[in-house]
C-alpha positions, 0 to 999 in steps of 0.5 A, spaced: 554 537 516 548 534 514 548 529 508 543 525 504 543 518 507 543 515 500 549 519 498 553 516 505 550 509 503 553 509 496 560 512 498 561 507 503 559 501 499 563 503 493 569 502 498 568 495 499 571 490 495 568 483 493 561 485 494 560 485 486 554 480 486 550 485 491 552 491 487 549 495 481 552 496 474 555 503 477 558 500 483 553 502 488 548 497 492 542 494 489 535 497 492 534 490 494 541 490 498 539 496 502 532 493 503 533 486 505 540 486 507 543 493 510 537 496 513 534 490 517 541 486 518 547 491 518 545 498 520 538 496 523 535 503 523 530 502 529 536 500 534 540 506 531 535 512 530 541 517 527 542 512 521 534 512 519 533 519 516 533 521 509 538 526 511 543 524 516 547 528 521 555 528 521 554 523 527 549 519 524 553 518 517 559 516 521 555 511 525 552 508 519 559 508 515 562 504 522 556 499 522 557 497 514 565 497 515 564 492 521 560 488 517 565 488 511 567 480 512 560 478 512 558 482 506 563 479 502 561 472 504 554 474 503 556 476 496 560 469 495 554 465 497 549 468 493 554 467 487 554 460 489 546 459 490 545 462 483 550 457 480 546 451 483 540 454 482 541 454 474 544 447 475 537 445 478 533 448 473 530 452 478 526 458 475 521 460 480 521 467 484 527 473 484 533 470 486 535 477 490 528 477 494 529 469 495 536 468 497 539 475 499 537 474 507 539 466 507 546 468 504 547 473 510 545 467 514 549 462 511 555 467 511 554 469 519 554 462 521 559 458 516 563 464 513 566 464 506 563 458 502 568 454 498 565 452 491 566 445 491 565 443 499 559 448 500 556 446 494 551 441 498 549 446 503 547 451 497 543 445 494 540 444 501 538 451 502 535 452 495 530 446 496 529 448 503 527 455 500 523 452 494 520 446 496 516 450 502 511 451 496 509 444 495 507 445 488 503 452 489 508 456 485 506 461 480 509 457 474 504 451 476 498 457 476 500 459 469 501 452 467 494 450 469 490 456 466 494 456 460 492 449 458 487 449 453 481 444 456 482 447 463 481 454 460 475 453 457 472 450 463 474 455 467 471 460 462 465 457 463 465 457 470 466 465 470 460 466 465 455 461 470 458 465 476 457 472 473 450 470 470 448 467 477 450 473 481 445 476 486 441 482 483 435 482 488 433 489 490 438 492 495 436 493 502 435 499 506 440 505 507 445 503 512 449 509 512 447 511 519 449 505 522 456 505 519 457 512 522 455 509 528 459 504 528 465 508 526 464 512 532 464 506 537 470 503 533 474 509 534 473 509 541 472 502 543 478 501 547 475 506 552 468 504 552 468 497 550 462 498 545 460 496 538 459 489 538 452 489 538 452 494 532 457 490 528 453 484 529 447 487 527 450 489 520 452 482 519 446 479 520 442 484 516 447 483 510 449 490 510 455 488 506 452 484 501 447 489 499 452 495 498 456 490 494 450 489 489 449 496 489 456 497 486 454 493 480 449 497 478 451 504 481 453 508 475 454 515 479 454 518 486 458 513 489 460 508 484 465 503 484 468 507 478 468 513 482 471 510 488 477 507 484 475 500 484 474 499 477 476 503 470 470 501 467 463 505 468 460 498 471 464 492 474 465 487 468 466 480 469 473 478 470 478 475 465 482 469 466 489 472 464 495 468 464 500 473 467 501 478 472 506 483 474 506 486 481 508 493 479 502 493 474 496 490 477 489 492 475 484 495 480 481 491 485 475 489 481 478 489 474 484 484 476 484 477 472 483 470 476 491 470 475 492 476 478 488 475 484 491 468 485 498 470 483 498 476 489 495 470 494 501 466 492 506 472 492 504 474 499 504 467 503 510 465 507 507 458 508 504 456 501 503 449 503 498 451 508 494 454 502 489 449 498 492 446 491 492 451 485 486 448 482 482 449 488 485 456 489 482 458 482 475 455 483 475 459 489 477 465 486 472 465 480 466 465 485 469 470 490 470 475 484 463 474 482 461 475 489 459 482 492 465 486 493 469 480 490 469 477 497 465 471 500 465 472 507 460 477 510 464 480 516 469 482 510 463 485 506 461 489 512 468 491 513 469 494 506 462 497 506 464 501 513 471 502 510 468 506 504 463 510 508 470 512 512 474 513 505 469 518 502 470 522 508 477 523 508 480 530 507 487 530 508 487 538 505 482 540 510 477 545 508 476 552 509 470 557 511 465 558 506 465 552 502 459 548 502 457 542 498 451 537 498 450 531 501 450 527 495 456 528 490 457 526 483 464 526 480 463 528 473 466 534 474 472 531 478 474 526 472 475 533 468 479 536 473 483 529 474 485 530 466 488 537 468 491 536 474 495 529 473 490 525 477 491 520 472 498 519 473 497 518 480 492 512 478 497 509 474 502 509 479 497 507 485 495 501 481 501 497 483 499 497 489 501 492 493 506 491 494 503 494 498 505 493 498 506 487 499 507 494 497 503 496 498 497 496 495 501 494 491 503 494 496 502 489 498 498 485 494 495 480 498 494 484 504 495 478 508 497 478 516 502 477 518 505 478 511 501 485 510 508 488 507 505 492 503 501 491 501 504 486 501 503 484 499 499 491 500 506 488 501 511 490 497 505 495 499 507 493 496 499 492 496 503 491 491 503 490 493 502 493 497 506 488 497 512 489 502 514 495 506 518 492 512 516 498 516 509 497 516 504 498 520 507 505 521 509 506 528 513 512 527 507 517 525 505 523 529 501 521 535 494 523 535 493 530 540 488 531 545 486 537 541 480 535 536 480 538 529 473 539 527 474 537 520 474 531 515 467 529 513 463 535 515 469 539 511 466 536 505 459 536 507 457 543 510 460 550 512 466 549 517 467 556 521 473 553 524 476 550 517 480 557 516 483 557 523 485 550 523 489 550 516 492 556 519 494 553 525 497 547 521 501 551 516 504 554 522 507 548 524 511 548 518 517 552 519 519 552 512 513 555 510 511 559 516 514 565 513 510 565 506 504 562 509 498 567 511 491 569 510 492 568 502 494 561 504 487 559 506 484 562 500 488 557 496 486 551 500 479 553 498 480 553 491 484 547 491 479 543 496 473 545 491 477 541 485 475 534 487 469 532 491 468 526 494 463 520 491 457 518 495 454 520 501 458 523 507 453 525 512 457 527 518 464 526 521 465 521 526 470 520 531 474 515 526 474 521 521 477 525 526 482 521 528 485 519 521 484 526 518 488 529 524 493 525 523 494 526 516 494 533 516 500 533 521 504 530 515 509 535 513 508 532 505 501 534 506 502 541 508 507 542 502 502 538 497 496 542 499 499 548 496 500 545 489 493 543 489 492 550 486 496 549 480 495 546 474 499 540 472 504 544 467 506 549 473 507 543 478 511 537 477 515 531 481 513 526 487 510 532 491 505 534 485 503 526 484 502 525 492 498 532 491 494 529 486 492 523 490 490 527 496 485 530 492 481 523 491 484 520 498 478 515 498 482 511 492 488 509 494 485 508 501 480 503 498 484 499 493 489 498 499 483 496 504 480 491 499 487 488 498 487 486 505 480 484 506 482 479 500 488 476 503 483 475 509 478 472 505 483 467 502 485 465 509 478 465 512 480 470 517 473 474 518 473 481 522 468 479 528 470 484 533 470 492 533 477 492 535 479 488 530 475 492 525 478 499 527 485 496 527 484 494 520 481 501 518 486 505 521 492 500 519 490 502 512 490 509 513 497 509 516 500 504 510 497 509 505 501 515 509 507 511 510 507 510 502 507 517 501 512 518 506 517 513 503 515 516 496 518 523 498 524 520 502 526 516 495 525 522 491 529 527 495 534 521 496 535 520 488 535 528 487 541 528 492 545 523 489 543 525 482 546 532 484 552 528 486 554 523 481 550 526 475 545 521 475 538 521 476 537 514 479 539 512 486 540 505 487 541 506 495 534 509 496 
């Protein structure tokens, strides 16, 4: 019998004793227990694929239970070490960071190497572990950042720096149109591992300051590819950054709207070696200069990467398009804003702002997007960035592989009629066994109505090899096949996680560019330019995979939560 993984985890965990420190109020495992201890250290789903899915077979459920029961003694010792570390933490008056995030894996290590702790004998070991965890920051902590920015005299000086930097922004005439060069580079980047081309085009764009020109244009463009339409700011035009004094990974602002505190906060959260970062005052002044620069980036290669990413993003079309739809080359989103209000895109935007998590989550993932800490967002990774930032499974190696058949859709889907579009939609629908009985020719008409609801901002001249590769992968996702049907309904008729994802898929450039900016920002802080076409494509393609994985995870968690809620009468799954 197939059962939800979260339900199996919950049942097995409740049979263990002595693990209360790792459990929630209702007795199930905490989400961080699953993410930081059970999955990576006990169950190891990569090595045991039968334990990895959202729905487990009978054999998979048995194997999962066996592995947890086999580690029961280590898990009890982990809980005891965590309790001891929290006691010593209070005694040392340490307030930095979340204890679960910082200590769970170290406690599992101590439990494995030293066994069950003695509260008296092992107190010194606990203190040494805490100092090792916290002293790596070398004074570069979020508390130090807050103290620096909330000092009255310092705040006045920094406010003056922001005003001067914003007033001195480059406002000269924007250079020529580089759209054709961006498209050529996207073609060569997607094929660079085969052809080895692309380096001359990239060098020419960097030498021509194409990224700087496109960033300056965003400061002044109010429609037809504005920063607001691309999802980079909530204002009609970008505003100067505020200083700020607090931040939350779950509620970070859009890239151009983030305060100086939020920007430095995400850098600190994403860095595994804070001692290698500049001191806090230098980080802050550098960030002020960066936030008032084109694309809010200092390195020209990263600005070019952002501009190329924008050219790629506006041509993304997860839903595809059907024959008979013809849209002009230059799009405006005045009508799209009204559609978003009706269709629930605003809800998706609020959800997407955490990013980084990114993350570190995503975007929210994943908040600073710093490799090798691009968790998610993470940074990006926890995207999540946010952030954003922090998906341990990122980048997505489990996604559908690109097929040899090329589907002619994507950027051209939103710029010119596609006689093969209806056929490609039908073929994609036949790939979904659950929907094949209901999907027929009427599905193509539904897709047409949904696809016309929101059109891409800016200019999309043609579909490149990069668009084909990402669009083909995205359209094969099962959640896209289902979410596409929800685009024909109003928000009142369709609700839940799929409806939210469907709203994001109507404007795919928004989550894509938010996550791309987070990663570029992390590279800018670490002075890691993008100098080769292969490196550029890895970055652009990796962001697309990250967004796809983020959507997959939302669907999986929603399915797990619903299954556990049905079993235990609760809407929350602590094991999801």
